[in-house]
N, C-alpha and C positions, 0 to 999 in steps of 0.2 A: 803510420807516418810519424817521423820524428817530430818532437815538439818544436824544434827550431824551424821546421818547415811550415808550421801552422801559422797562418796570417793572424796577426793580432787585430782586435777590434779597436778602431781609432777613436775610442771614447775620449772626448776632451782634447783631441789633437786637431789643431787648426793650421798646421804648417804642411802644405802640400808636398814639399820635398821630403819631409820626414815620413809621410805616408807612402810615397812612391819609391824612394831609394831602396834598392834591393828587394822591392815588393814585400816589405815586412808587415804591411797592414792590409786589411781588407778594404778595398776602395770601390765605392759605387761611382761609376764613371758618369760625370756630368759635362764632360768637355765637348759633347756634341752641341751644346748651347753656345759655344764661343762664336761660330759664324752668325748665329741669330743676334747676338749682342752687338757684333760689328755692324750688322745691317740696321739695328734699331736706332742708331744715332751716335754722335760723338760724346754727348754729355748725358749720363743716365743716373737715375735715382731709383732705388729699390727698397721698399719697406717689407720686413718680415719679422715674426715674433722672435723673442729671445731664444738662443740656443737652437737655431734652425739652420745652421750651416753657412751663415753669411761670411764669417771670417775665413773659412776654408775656401769659399768661392773667390774671395779677393786674393787669397794666396795663390790660387790657380792662375788668375789673371796676371798676378805679379810675375810668376815664373815663366808663363807663356810669352809675355810681351817684352820681358827684360832682355835687352840686347847683350847684356853681360852673361846671360845664361845660354847663349846660342850653342856653345859646345856641349852643354848638358841636356840638350833637347831630347835625345833618345833615352837617356837615363831617366829623365823626369816624365816623359810622356809616351814612352814605349808601351804598347799594349792598350793605350787609350784610343778613343775615336779620333781625337785631334792629332794624335801621333801619326796616324795613317792618312789623315786628311788635313794637313796644316793649311792655314790661310796665308795670304801674301804678307800680312802684317805680323806674322810670327817673329819674335825677338827683334823688334824694330823700334822700341821705345826706351826712354830713360824713365824709370819708375820712381815716383815720389809717393810715399805711403804714410798716411796719418792714421793712428788709432786713438780716438779720443777717450777710450776707456782708461788711458794712461794719464789723463789730466786729473789732478786733484780737484774734486767738486766742492771743497770747502770754500765758502764765499770769500773769505779773507785771503785764500791761497790760490784761487782758480786763475786769476790773471797771470801771476808769476809762473804758475805751473804750466799754463798754456804757452807762455813765452819760452820757458826753458825747454819744454818738450819740442816746440817748433824749431828752435835754434839747433837742438841736437839732431833733428831730422834733416835740416838743411846741411849741417856739417857732414853728416853721414852720406848724404846724396853727393856732395862735392868730392868726398873721398872715393866713393864707388865709381864715379864717372870723371875722375880727375883727368883722364886722357882728352876730355873735351873742353877743359877750362885750364888756362895757364895759371901760374902761381899768382900773378897780379889780379886776375879776375876772381880767383878764389878768395884772395885777401879782401878785395873790394866788397864782395858779397858778405863775407863774415863780419866785416867791420861795421856793417849797418847796425844801428842800435836795437831795433825791434825785429821780431819775427816777420811782421808784415813788410817791413822795408827789405829784409833779406829775400823774402819770396818775390817781391816785386822786382828787385834787381836780378834775381835768378831767372825769372820769366823773361825779362828784357834780353839778357845775355843769350838765353836759349833761342828766343825768337830771331835775334840777329844772326845766330849761327845755323838757323833752320834745323834746330834739334827738336825732336818730338817728345814731349813729356806726357806720360800717362799718370794722372793723379788719382790715387785710390784713397778713399776715406772710409774707415770702418767705425761703426757706432758713433756716427756724427753727432747724435743727440744725447749721448750718454751723460756727460757732466751737466748739460743743460737741464735734462729731466730730473736729475738728482737735486739740483738747486731748486727747481720748481717745487718738488715734493718735500724738501727739508727746510728751505729758507723762505719759501713763499713766492707769490706771484710778482711782487715788486722787485725782488732780487733777480728773478728770472727776466723781467722786462728790462732791467738795467743791463743785462747781458745781451739781449737779443734785439733791442730797439734803440733808436736814436744813435748815440755815439758809442754804444756798447762794442767792445773789442771783437766779440764773436760775430756781430752783424757786419762789422767792417771786414772781417776775414772773408766772408762770403761775397761782399762787394768786390774785394780784391780778386777772388776767383772769377767772378762774372767779367771783370775787366780783362782778365787773362785768357778768356775764352772768346773774346770778340775784338773787332777792330783789326788794324793792319799788323799790330805787334802781338799776335796770338802766342802766348807762352805755354798754354795747355792744349795739347792736341786731342786728348781723350780724358774723360772724367767718369768715375763710377763711385757713387756714394751709397752707403747702406745705413739703415737705422731701424728703430722699432716703431716710429710714428712719424707722421708728416707735420706735426704741430710746429716743432722748432724750425723746420724748413720754411713753413709758411711765414713764420714770424721774422726770419732773417732775410728771406728772399721774395716774400709775397707769393709763395706757392711754387718755388723752384723754377723761376723763370729763366734759369741758366740753360736748362735743357728739358729732357722728357722724363716724366715719372712713369715707369713701366710696372708699377706694383700690381695693377689690376689687369694686366694684359694676359690673355689666355695662353699665349705662346710661352710664357715663363712660369706657368702653373707648377711644372715639375722641375724647375731649375734648382730649387732648394727643397729639401724633404725627400722622402723615399716613397716610391710607388709601391703598390702591393706586390707586383712582380719582382721588384728589387729586394723587398723584404723576404719574400719566399726564397729567392736565390741565396740570400745570406743565411737564412735558417738552414737550408739544405746543405750548404757548404759545411757548416759546423756539425750538422747531424751526421753526415757521411764520415766525419772524423770521430764520431762517437762522443761528441761533446754536448749534444742536445739529446738527452735521454727521454724527454717528455713527449717527443714527436713533433714534427713540423706543423701539423694541422692544429694541434692543441696550442702551441706557442703563437701561431698566427691568429687564431680566434681570440686569444687573450689580448694580444697587442692591438687588434682591430677595435676592441671595446675600449681600451685605455689610451691608445696613442694615435689613432687614425682620425679621419674626418675633416682635414683642413682643405678648404677650397677657396682660392684667392681671386677667382675671376668668374663672373656670371656667364661668360661664354664657354667656360670649360665644364666638362662633365666628369672629370676625374678628381680624386682626392689623394692627398699625400699624408704619410705618417710624419710625426715629429722625429727627426733623425737622432737627436740627443736621447730621447726616451727609448727608442728602439735599441740603440747601442748600450744604454744603461741596463736594460732588461737582459739582453743577450750576454753581456759581460757577466752578470750574476749567474745566468743559466749555464754558460759554458765553463765558468771557473768553479762553481760550487754545485752544479747539477740540481739546483732548486730555484723556484720562483722567488723574486724579491719579497721580503716581508712588507715593504712599502713599495707599491707600484709607481709612486710618484717620485721622480728624481728631484731632489730639493734644488738643484741648479736651475730648473726651469720655472720655479715658482716666481710669480710676480708678487712681491711683498704687498701686504695690505697697505703699508705706508705709501706705496706708489699711487694708490687710488684714494687714500683717505681724504685728501684735500678736494677730491671731486665728489665725494659722497656726503660731506658734512659742511654746513655753514653755521658758524657760531655754536658748535657742538649740537646742532640739530640736523637730523637726516633730511636731505633735500630731494629734488625730483630725480636726480641721477640714481639715488638709492632706490627709489620706487621703480625705475626702469630696470635696475639690476634684479630686483625682486620679481618683476614681471617676467623677465627672461627665465629665471629659475623656476617660477611657478608653471609657466606654459612650455618652456623649453625652446621657444622661438620668438622672433620679432621681425616684423615687416617694415623695412626702412630703405632709404637710398644711401648708399655708402658715399661719403664725401671724400673727394680726392685730397683736399687740404682744407685747413681751418685754423685760425689763430687761437691762442690759449684763452683769450677773453670770451670766446664763444663756446667753450666746452660745456656750459650748462644747457646748451641747445640739445634737444633729444637726439637728433640725427647725428650730431657731432660726437656726443658721448658714445652712442652705439657704434659709430665708425671707429672710435678709439679702441673700444673693446674688440672690434674686428681686427684691427692692426696688431693689437697685443696678442692675438691668437685665442682670446677668450670666447669669441664668437666666430662662426665660419658660415660660408654660403651654403644653404641647403637647396634652395630652388629660386626661381624667378617668377614673380607674380605681377602682371601689369607693369612691367619694366622696372619694378622695384624688387630688391633682393629679399628673400626670406632668410634671416640669419638664425642660427641655432647653436647650442652648445655642442662642440664637435665630439667630445668623448668623456669618459668617466673621470679622467684626470682633471680636466678643466671644470667639470661639474663639482668635484670635491673642492677645488680651489675657490670656486664662487660661493659654495656653502660656507667655507671658512671666512670669506669676506663678510658675509651676513653676520656670522657670530661675532667677528671682531668689531663690526660696526655697532651691534647691539651693546657690547661691552663699552665701547668708546663713548657712547652717549648715556651710559648708566641706565640703559633700558632693560637689560637682562643679562645675567651672568650666572653660570652654574659651575659646579665641580666636574670638569670634563673627565677627569680620571675615574671618579666614582661612576659617572654616567656611562663611560665606556665599559666598565665591568658589568653594569646592568644590561647593556646591549649584547655583551658576550653571552650572558645567561639566556637572553632572548633567543640568540642564534642556536645555542647548543642544548638548552633545556626547555625551550618553548615558553619561558617565563616572560611574557610580553607585558603583563599587567603592571609589574613594578616600574617598567620604563615609562608607560603612559601616566601612572600615578605620580611618579617623581616629577615629571614635567608639569603636571597639573598642580601639584603642591608648590612648586617653585613659582609658577605664575600667580598663584593665590597670595604668596608671601611678597612678591616683588610687584608692587602696585603700578609701577611705571609702564609695565608691559601691557596692562589691561586695555588702555585706550588705543594702543597700537593694534591689538588683535581684533580688528573689525572686519568680518567677512570671511567666507570659506577659503578664498584663494590666499589671503594673507596668512591664515592659520596653516594652510597646506605648505606654504613656503617656509614658515617658521618650523614646522615639524621636520621637513626635509633637511633643513640646515643642521638639525641636531641628530636625526636618525642616520645621517651620513658620517658621523664621527668614526664609526667602525668601517673597515674595509671588507667585512664578511659578506656584505651585500652589494650588489649593483643596484643603485637607487634610481627608480624611474618615476616620473610624474606624468600624468595624462598619457599613460601607455595605452596604445590601441590594442584592445583585447576583446574578443567575442562581440564584435560590432558595437563597441563602446570604448570609453576612455577611462581607465582606472585611475583614481586619484593618486594613490601611492602603491607601488609594487616594489617590495624588497626581495629581489631575486638572489637566491643563494649563489655565491661565487664558488661553485663546486670545483672548478679547475684548480683553484688555490686551496680550498678548504673542503676536500671530498668527503670528510666525515661530518659535515654540518647537517643536522637533520631537519631544520625548520626554515621555511620561507613564509612571507607574509604578503597578503593582498589586503589593502586597507581602503575602505570607502569612508570618506569624510563628509559629514553633513554639518550645516550651520543653521541655527535658528536665532534670529534677532530676539532680544529680550522682549520686545513689544509683541512678538508673534508666538511666544512660547505658551504651550498648554500640554496637558497629558495626551490629549487627542492628537495634537500636531506632532508630538514626540513619537507616538506609536506609528503614525503614518510615515514619518521620516524613516524610522527603523525598518519598516516593511519595504519601503522603496529602496533602501540601501541593500537589504537582503536580496531583493530581486535582481539588482544590478550585479552583486557579487556572484549570484548563481549564474547569470549570463556570462560574466567574465570567465568563470571556472570552466565553461565549455570550450574555451579557446584551445586549439590544438597544442600550442606551445605550453600552456599551463597544464594540460592533461599529461603531456610528456614529463614536465617537471614534477608533477604529483606522483609519478612512478618512482622517483628517486628520493623525494623528501616529503615531509608532511607540510602541506601548504595551508597555513591557517588564514582564514578570512575574518577580518576584523571590521567592526562597525564602531566608528567614533562620532558622537554627536556633541557639538559645542553649542551652548546657549550663551551668546556673546563670547566672553573669554573663558567661560567655565565649561569644563568637561562634565557633561551630565549623564552620558551613557557611553560605556565601553564594554563591549561583549564580543565574544567569538560567535560567528554565524555558524549554526549547525549544518552538517552535510545534508 
């Protein structure tokens, strides 16, 4: 097949017309959700993590409902579900589209930037739909001093003419979140409370969706968290929040079947030489696991990460050196203000640690909450869920069990711990040097220098000593640093041999087939008040017995056929590593 006929991967492409025209890109059809969206209500709000396909979905709605695109319907939607099953509302709206990622989030600039952006959007709207407004009406609208006045005038004119406007807002909370994390809570409150222009903007939208002079017929808003919406509208009382509805679980993101079909398409063209099953298994570990509704039993892959991976595989026929696409990273700075108070780690940091240590958390997901209640345990856990750092694993007694969905997110969270340690001057090390030690651990079996280096650094950096109290805390601390390398899949509390292993460093043989060593680590902790030679020997014996039991697990026996699986016993007396030996076979 000629290269010009091979569909490109739409990595980073959010314009539906660009994807569909001439069938130049591989498109995973989501248009069968359009009838469900119409049935859900006129004014909708959807929260999903960054880089999860929200912008592309709004682009689909834009082209489907725009009455100016009526003649292009077959070109745009031919071959899709909705192309063969159009609804009555197809191409029957005037589209007004806002993307708040285009607003400058600098506090001194945000108001003017919002104004200028809004006026440009109104002007463009009047140009695209000039057939519905005479010259005087267009002048009247444009002559209004502020964006809010122009919009209000526009909505009144549209209502009088019985024109139906579909308002789409992408990344509604983008600049507000940036202000919160960079300028602080007061600057954020000035924006979203009282007479803040952003709050008034949503009051204007609420007025345009109610009463006799309705100017907005339909509204669809996307963002990454419900916090700002709660602050500006008291919980999106304009319409309905569909973020947790099971019906829309697969609206954004790729199902396993969709990923398999994509891999096989490129495999048949000779562009995936590693095999579809190998690629799928790797992506399931790193990119899958997102479940947004407790009534749903399916999971979806992050679409950005799937496209990032396949782009590397199809273009260079190798797996990415870094499995994590930097575009999906949630910067530590976005969470910093939630983890620290006066340069001290707070309860939210402890919750983050708890999740990392155990891999899961039982809470009730909050549909909305204001920023001042983010220190509440369930609200912070809910925010991590909306950010995509946690996902629904199961439901217990009507509460959801949240867990870390995949290795990508696990690595990001380990990084947050390391950043927080440095931020409060608790612990910092030379990560470049430490990475080299981990590489030797993976390829030469030299694990002792890794443990000794950490022990020496703990001994020299006294601030960390008071923090390292208890087995679970030390376990989370070790995981945060052992995860610096991507040679291993890091597992904590991994169920093995009718027990739960503290730390399992599983060799990532798909990416590093020549790596000869893996590690199963049993961690024990003895308080200083309980330490004795007899207690130490009993602890070592108990750890050895547990490791022997874990080693009988079928999965570990299979792994041991391919690599040398070293079993390590680490015993800490308070913060001090007092025993570190390899358990004999």
